[in-house]
FIMARMI-97712 format. One record per residue: residue in three letters; x, y, z of N, C-alpha, C in turn. Coordinates in steps of 0.2 Angstrom, whole numbers, plus 5000, padded with zeros to 4 digits. Layout:
BEGIN
AlaXYZXYZXYZ/...
//
This chain:
BEGIN
Met557455495669557655495676558355515677/Arg558555555682559155575683559655515686/Lys560255515684560655455686560855475693/Gln560955415697561155425704561955405703/Arg562355465702563055455700563455425706/Trp563155435712563555415718563455335720/Met563055305716562955235717563555195715/Leu563655145719564155095718563955025715/Pro564254995711564054925708563854875714/Asp563454825713563254775718563954745720/Gly564054735726564654695729565254735729/Val565154805727565754845728565654905733/Glu566054905738565954955743566654985745/Glu566555045748567055085751567155075758/Ile567755095761567855085768567955165770/Leu567655185776567655255778567855255785/Pro568155315787568355325794567755315799/Pro567855285805568555265807568755195806/His568355155802568555085801569155085796/Thr569255135792569855125788570455125792/Trp570455165797571055155802571155085805/Ala570555055807570654995809570854945804/Val570654945798570954905793571654915792/Glu571854975792572654995791573054965797/Ser572754975803573054955809573154875808/Leu572654835806572754765806573254745800/Arg573254785795573654765789574354775792/Arg574554825796575254835798575454775803/His574954755808575054705812575254635809/Leu574854625803574954565799575654565796/Leu575754625793576454625790577054615795/Asp576954635801577454625806577454555808/Leu576854525808576854455810577154405804/Phe577054425798577354385793578154395792/Arg578354455794579054475794579354435799/Gly579054425805579354395811579354315809/Trp578954295805579054215803579554205797/Gly579854265795580254255789580054255782/Tyr579454285781579054295775579254355772/Asp579454355765579654415761578954445758/Leu578854515758578354545755578354555748/Ile577854535744577854545737577254595735/Ile577354635730576754675728576654665720/Pro576254605718576154595711575754645708/Pro575754645701575354695698574654675698/Leu574154725697573454715697573254675691/Ile573554685685573354655679573954615676/Glu573754555673574254515670573954485663/Tyr574354455659574154415654573754355656/Leu573254335653572854285656573254215656/Asp573654205651573954135651574454135657/Ser574654185660575054185666574554185672/Leu574054225672573654245678573254175680/Leu573054145675572654085676572954015676/Thr573654015676573953955676573853905682/Gly573553845680573453805686572853815690/Ala572553875689572053895694571353865693/Gly571153835687570553795687569953845684/Gln569453815682568853855679568553905684/Asp568553895690568253935695568554005695/Leu569254005695569554075695569454105688/Asp569454065683569354095676568654125676/Leu568154105678567454135678567454195683/Gln567954195688567954255692568354315690/Thr568754305684569154355682568954395676/Phe568954465678568754515673569354515667/Lys569054515661569554505655569554575651/Leu570054595648570154645644570654645639/Thr570654685634571154675629571754725629/Asp572354705629572954755629572954795623/Gln572854855623572754905617573454905614/Leu573954885617574654895614574854835609/Asn574554775611574754715607574154665605/Gly573554685608572954645607572954575611/Arg573354565615573354505620572854515625/Met572554455627572054465633572354465639/Met572154515643572354525650571754505655/Gly571954505661571454495667571654535673/Val571154555676571254585683571254535688/Arg571754525692571854475696571254455701/Ala571054395701570554375706570854335712/Asp571454325712571854285717572554305716/Ile572954315721573654335721574054265721/Thr573754215723574154155724574554135718/Pro574154135712574554115706575154165704/Gln575054225706575554275705576154255709/Ala576054235715576554215720576954165717/Ala576654115714576954055711577354075705/Arg577154115701577554145695578154175698/Ile578054225703578654255705579154215708/Asp578954165712579454115715579754075709/Ala579454045705579754005700580154035694/His579854095692580154125686580654185688/Ile580354235692580754295694581254285699/Leu581154245704581654235710582054165709/Gly581854125704582354075702582154005704/Gly581654005709581353935711581953885714/Arg582353915719582853875722582753875730/Gly582853815733582753815740582053835743/Val582053845749581353855752581253935752/Arg580753955750580554025749579854045753/Arg579854095756579254115760579054185757/Leu578454185755578154255752577554265755/Cys577354335756576754355759576554415755/Tyr575854435755575554485751574954515754/Ile574854575753574154605755573954655749/Gly573354645746573154685740572454665738/Ala572154715735571454705732571454655726/Val570954615726570854575720570054595718/Leu569954575712569254595709568954525707/His568354515709567954455707567354475702/Ala567254435697566754455692566054445695/Arg565954405700565354405704565454385711/Pro564954405716565054395723564954315724/Asp565254295730565154225731564454205733/Ala564354145735563654125736563354165742/Phe563754195746563454225752563454305751/Gly563554325745563454395744564054435747/Gly564654405747565254445749565454495744/Ser565954525746566254585742566554555736/Arg566554595731566854585724567554605724/Ile567754645729568454675729568754665736/Pro568854595737569154585744569854615744/Leu570054625750570754645752571154585754/Gln571454545749571654485750572354485754/Val572454445759573054445763573254365763/Gly573854355762574054285763574754265763/Ala574954205763575654185764575754115760/Glu576354115756576454055752577154025754/Leu577253965755577853935756578053885751/Phe578653895747578853855741579453815743/Gly579553755740580153725740580153665745/His579653655749579653605754578953565753/Ser579053495753578453455752578253415758/Gly578653425764578453385770577853415774/Pro577653375779577053405783577253465787/Glu577953475788578153525792577953595789/Ser577953595783577753665780577053675780/Asp576653615779575953625780575753645787/Leu576153625792575953645799576153715800/Glu576753735797576953805797576353855795/Val576153835789575653885786574953885789/Leu574853825792574253815796574253865802/Arg574853855806574953895812574953975810/Leu575253985804575254065803574554085801/Met574154045798573454065797573054075803/Ile573154025808572854035815573054095818/Glu573754115818573954175821573754235818/Thr573654235811573354285807572654305810/Thr572254255811571554275814571654295821/Gly572154275825572254295831572354375832/Lys572754395827572954465826572254505826/Ala571754475823571154515822570654505828/Ala570954475833570554455839569954415837/Val569954375832569354325831569354275836/Thr568854255838568754205843568254145841/Asp568254095845567754035844567854005837/Leu568453995835568653965829568653885828/His568453865823568453795821568853775815/Leu569253725815569653715809569453655806/Asp569353655799569153605795569753575791/Leu569853515791570453485789570353425784/Gly570653425778570553365773571153355769/His571053315764571653295760571353275753/Val571453315748571153295742571553245738/Gly572153235740572553175737572253105738/Ile571853105744571553035745571053025739/Tyr570553065738570053065732570453055726/Arg570953095724571353085718571553015717/Thr571852985722572152915722571552865721/Leu571052875724570452825723570252835716/Val570152895713569852895707570352875701/Ala570952885703571452865698571452785697/Gln571152745701571152675701570552655698/Thr570052695695569552675692569652695684/Asn569152675680569152695673568652745671/Leu568552795675568052835674568252895669/Ser567752915665567852965660567853035664/Val568053085661568053155664567353175666/Glu566853155662566153175664565953135670/Gln566153065670565853025675566253045682/Glu566853065681567153085687566853145690/Lys566653195686566353255688565753245691/Ala565353195689564653175692564853145699/Leu565353105700565453075706565753135711/Phe566153175708566353235712565753275715/Ile565253285711564753335713564353295718/Ile564153235718563753195722564153195729/Leu564853185729565153175735565153245739/Gln565153305735565153365739564453375742/Arg563953345738563253355741563153305747/Lys563553255748563553205753562853165753/Ser562653145747562053115746562153035745/Ser562052995750562252925749561752895744/His561152915744560652885739560952895732/Glu561052955730561352965724561952935722/Leu562352925727563052895726562952825725/Asn562552785728562352715727562152705720/Asp561652755718561352745711561952755706/Leu562352805707562852815702563352765702/Leu563552735707564052685707563852625704/Thr563152605705562852555701562852565694/Glu562652625692562652645685563252645681/Leu563852655685564452665682564852595682/Arg564552545686564752475686565452475689/Ile565552515694566252515697566252455702/Pro566852415701566952355705566752365713/Glu566452315716566252325723566752345728/Ala567352325727567952335731568052415731/Gln568052445725568152515724567552555726/Ala566952525725566352565727566352575734/Leu566552525738566552525745567052585748/Trp567552605744567952665746567552725746/Phe567152735740566752795739566152795744/Arg565852745745565352735750565552755757/Gly566152735759566452745765566752825766/Leu566952845760567252915760566752965762/Ile566152955760565653005761565453015768/Asp565652965772565452965779566052975784/Leu566652985781567252995784567353065786/Asn566953095791566953155794566853165801/Gly567153205805567153205812567753225815/Asp567853195821568453215825569053165823/Asp569553165826570153125824570053055824/Arg569553025827569352955826569152935819/Val569052985815568852975808569552935804/Leu570052955807570752935803570752865805/Asp570652835811570652765812570152725808/Gln569552755807569052725803569252725796/Ala569552775794569852775787570352725785/Arg570752705790571252655789570952595788/Leu570352575791570052515790569652515783/Thr569252575782568852575776569352575769/Leu569852605770570352615764570952575764/Ala570952525768571552485769571852455763/Asn571552445758571752415752571852465746/Ala571752525748571752585742572452605740/Gly572952575743573652595741574052635746/Asn574752635745575152675749575052745750/Glu574852775744574752845744574252875749/Val573652825749573152845754573352835761/Ile573752785762574052775769574452835771/Glu574952855766575352915768574952975769/Ala574452985765573953045767573653045773/Leu573452985775573152975782573652985788/Asp574352965786574852975791574953045792/Arg574953085786575153155787574553195791/Leu573953175789573353205793573453185801/Thr573653125802573753105809574253145813/Trp574853155809575353195812575153265813/Leu574753295808574553365809574053375814/Val573653335815573153335821573553335827/Ala573953295828574353285834574753355836/Gln575053385831575453445831574953505833/Leu574353505830573953555831573653555838/Arg573553495841573353485847573853505852/Asp574453495851575053525855575053595855/His574953625849575053705849574453735851/Tyr573853705849573153745850572753695854/Pro572853675860572453625863571653635863/Asp571453705863570753715863570453725857/Leu570853715851570553735845570153665842/Pro569553665841569153615838569353595831/Val569553535830569753515823569253465820/His568953475814568553435811568853405805/Leu568853345804569053315798568553295793/Asp568653305787568153285782568553255775/Leu568553195774568953165769568653165762/Ala567953185762567653195756567553275754/Glu567853315758567853385757568353395751/Leu568153425746568653435740568653505738/Arg568653545742568653625741569353635737/Gly569253665731569853685727570153625724/Tyr569753575722570053515720570453525713/Ala570253565709570553575703571253605704/Tyr571353635710571953675711572453635716/His572153615722572453585727572653515726/Thr573253495729573453425728573553385734/Gly573553415740573653375746573153405752/Val573453415757573153445763572753505761/Ile572153515764571753575763571453595770/Phe571353655771571153675778570753745777/Ala570353755782569953815782569753825790/Leu569653895791569453915798568753945797/Phe568253925802567553945802567453965809/Gln566854005809566554025816565853995816/Pro565653965821564953945821564453995819/Gly563953975816563454015813563554055807/Arg564154055805564354085798564454025793/Gly564154035787564153985782564753985777/Trp565254035779565754035775566454035779/Asp566954025776567654015779567954085780/Leu568254095786568654155787569354155783/Ala569654095783570254095780570354025777/Arg570654015772570753945769571453935765/Gly571653875764572253865761572353785760/Gly572953775758573153705757573753695752/Arg573953635751574453615747574253615739/Tyr574753645735574653655728575253645724/Asp575553585725576153565722576153565714/His576753595712576853585704576453645700/Val576153685703575753745700576253785696/Gly576853785699577453825695577753795689/Glu577553735688577853695682577753735675/Ala577153775674577053815668577553865668/Phe577853885674578353945674579053915673/Gly579153855673579853825672580053795678/Gln579653795684579953765690579353725693/Ala579353655694578853615697578953615704/Arg578753665708578953675715578353645719/Pro578553615725578053605730577853665733/Ala577253675735576953735738576353725742/Thr576353765747575753775752575653845754/Gly575053855755574853925758574153935760/Phe574053995762573354015764573254085762/Ser572554105762572354175761571754185765/Thr571554255766570954275769570854345766/Asp570254375768570054435766570154485772/Leu570554535772570754565778570154605781/Val569654635777569154675779568654625782/Ala568454565779568054515782568254485788/Leu568954485789569254455795569154505801/Leu569254565799569154625804568354625806/Asn567954615801567254625803566954565807/Ser567354505807567054445810567254445818/Cys567654495820567854495827567254535831/Gly567254525837566654555841566654625841/Ala567254665841567254735841567854755836/Gln567754815833568354835829568954845833/Ala569454805831570054815834570454875832/Asp570754905837571254955836570955015832/Val570355035834570055095830570455155833/Ile570655195828571055255830570655305834/Ser570955325840570555375844570455445840/Met569955475843569755545840570355595842/Pro570455635837571055685838570955735844/Ile571555765845571555815850571455885847/Arg571055925849570955995846571456045849/Ala571756085845572256135847572056195844/Pro572156255848571956315846572556345841/Ala572256385836572756415831573056475833/Leu573556465837573856525840574656525838/Pro574956585837575656585835576056585841/Asp576056525845576456515851576956465850/Gln577556475851578156435850578056375855/Asp577856385861577856325866577256285864/Leu576656315861576156275859576356225853/Arg576756255848576956225842577356165844/Leu577856175849578256115851577856065855/Phe577356085859576956035862576555995857/Ile576256025852575955985847576355935844/Glu577055955842577455915839577655855843/Gln577755865850577855805854577255755855/Leu576655785855576055745855576055695848/Arg576155735843576155695836576655645836/Gln577255655838577855605838577655545843/Ser577255555848577155505853576555465850/Gly576255475844575755435841575055475842/Glu574955525845574355565846574155595839/Arg573455605838573255645832573055715835/Val573255765832573155835834572955875828/Val572355905828572155955823572056025826/Gln572356065822572256135824571656175821/Ile571356205825570756245823570956295817/Leu570656285812570756335806570356405807/Pro570656455804570256515805569556515802/Glu569056545806568356545804568056475804/Gln568456425807568056355808567656365814/Gly567056345813566556345818566756305824/Gln566556325830566756285836566356215837/Glu565756225834565256165834565556105830/Ser565856135824566156085819566756055823/Ala567156095826567756065829567556015835/Asp567056025839566855985844566655915841/Asn566355915836566055855833566655805831/Ser567255835829567755795827568355775832/Thr568255805838568755795843568455775849/Asp568855745854568555735861568955765866/Arg569555795864570055825869570255885866/Arg570555925871570855995868571456015872/Ile571856055869572456085872572256155875/Val572456155881572256225884572856245888/Asn572856305890573456335894573256345901/Arg573556305905573456315912574056335916/Gln573956395919574556425923575156425919/Gly575156445912575756455908575956395905/Arg575656335906575856275903575256245898/Trp575456215893575056185888574856115890/Val574256095891574056025893573456005889/Val573355935890572755905886572255895891/Glu571655915889571055905894570555865890/
//
């Protein structure tokens, strides 16, 4: 059978006109947004050595990373599946890891397999990272920037999910669970299966006072009243838990002030990115979609492997998926203006003026069919009473 050489691998797609212009237009808007907030643009390499690329990233990113051997020295390299670890390396090692630093990026990443919803294996990842500040103010800044990013794509009807993986970390640290036992508890909490949770807690012989924490945690989801309930359920769980609840309470109040119409849903048993994140986590959703449009959170001390244990928080999203999620393609470039191919000085100057003003102008080539020209343009330059005008 003859090979279909034009076929692309599953989960790998190309973007074609006019949508390519919409993607590029959004990219420019987002870079302007990040620059306006004081973020510096970085362009990390597409491939790196694995021991750098996967530092602090956890098993999930390892499984998503395509691996290859450097033919120069035999070391294992990987094609990046996430730019965030690269930003942490750049902050800690290349730029020195001092003071507060804000970095942003836009670039393609490669996933070894599509996500559970059959998404792209080559997302165009866009994001921002803030290093060197551990307070809730930096969490709020990144959260706001994530929301503003979706606003640039004209995405509407958003819902924010908010959690804090530090609460679960603190609770588990007070038990004597093995790695495998903790993994089993983690899986059940993500499934939110109360029946399985009760059976596991009994099997593990966790003291009743601690078992009550985990039974309560699985139900601590909803609006901000969940935080008041959590203060009762986890009252004796330690100061770190109370501090985490205080941070969430402050963030919710600030978000309500900045975005009074944005629904905020809290889930204290949501442990997205648990192997990577250390504190507040957040994600934006649209009703009816089973996946997030943007996600982020705090990931303190990831840069320790690069010589700087820096506090850090950030977010990322897929630019193409973000654009596709809005009701209509934003800023699709208009069709060009058709110009005759005549050796006329006034016509040449008129065309230059149009192009400098942002218009697209194509001149008909010799022997180009009129029908072909009409299909690619919707306006034309004509001479009316000695003046060149657009019709």
